[in-house]
C-alpha angles and dihedrals in degrees: 000000000000109000118243119254109280122247111243115238117209128196129227118249106310120256131195104272118232135184115280116270096259093055131076127205114273117243098193127104116279096215097079112027112217111247116247119267120259116269094259091059098048118108121234117284104298097208120093106250110184130076127258103248118199121219111162126279090018147032122232127209139142139232125237099196127033102168129072113264091246093057128092092200118084118186095199136264121282139224104233136204119200112199105218093204099052100017088229116151120214136181114240098172140001135216119232117276112288097021130104124200108249101170133022142181131189123218102203098184095053098035094238138136121207124194141173116217136224133258100008103035102238119170114228130193119197118194104211092197094061104019092236119146117200125197104220092186143258124302105170103069107236089346118212096323106137096022094269094302090126123068094232093056116112132188114249121234110254098204133043122212111215119187106217093204099062104009093238110149121210133196136169139225138213096268089059099257126141119219126193135198124203111197093193093061094026089229131140118197144165123245112233120282128337100306094173096055108115119198114250095016115118127200126018122012095190118131118243102199135007135178139184121249105212094198100047092034092224138102128256118200148163128237111234097223103050112011090250114167115223139176119223121196107195095191096053091031093228135141121202120187110221113178147328106257101180119129111295096253089061098035096060102040138047106251119183086224126036120181109248121249121278131221091243096107129123147150117258121235091257088066088225103080129067114208123204138180106205135177113264131192127281119270144191115241128220088259090057093251118141117230108202094214141345142216119240127197111227130185130193120192107208103200093052096028086231115164120198131180110197093190136246124332116247127187122226092249090059099258124126129223108236104188139022138178103170141059139171133173125210132160094351094308127113115219126194142162103233134186108234117191115234104210094186143350085276093093098036132032089202093056094118096048090047089052092052094045096050090054086068101059112355121154112258093241092063104046117146092018129106111213140164126217110228136180106233132181139189138171113276104253123223 
């Protein structure tokens, strides 16, 4: 089908880009870029990977990396509290040495934070009243140590599902199982079977993102491998697959490769529409420039089961976002932090310094590409 016209994202007033906070300007020559270090020498993922969760009068989040990229010593990620009145940032809990916090959930009623760590997949419980952080244990074998080169390595779940009614927290694993932890009984247990296994899908069956629906009292989530939307009822312990909500080009045809699901998945203020920024295919622009991938805005209306792909985001200056892992909707506007490729110094006077800084601690998925992280917004389409 012909894609719908794309919503046009527009940026706030431009600012002089700088390296991300964990990076320092490189002082080596620019004529011969230093090759990336081997996997064993890489630091944990440098990008923040958990949501900002409001709980008045503060916002809670967590850090994934706490050591400089050049350092072999890593003191451990932190649970953080941001005071909205003073903007002060405080540490309320810390992961074990060598571990960053890659997913997080807040239990508002019981005053607790949960986190999964990287690279070993430890479950942490932080009691906000006492400041005590408890290591519940590891649930992902050897985790992601060694970048999956060892048979005992296992991908770590990027999103925790916390049931606000009873405080039980859930996560999934690559074989498609769902595990739960009940802090009241201090018990971890598997749900029956492999509820996330989808017939005909090879590889990992772990979920990528999951969210609580306060009206229906269930979770909605996305499988990492194939953008499959599912409904998880924790009381009845059932999983129902609903629809495939990838970009239209992948949804209606059988591609050998489909980009995995993103974390940019949320419930709209109407509590009826799921909104999703998903990775789309490459495209050739009017200026004959190849964009290696795109970001599509997709909506899914739950009562009518209506799927809509509104097309690729395009900035007012002609550039296209190529990657996105966050989304928020407020007052009819959609906000997101998007990766935007910088094809040359034309768009950014600090292009070369960004290139050098990224060589020190770049994520594996974006090697050999120079990108800037931008806050973008566009009107919520209907």
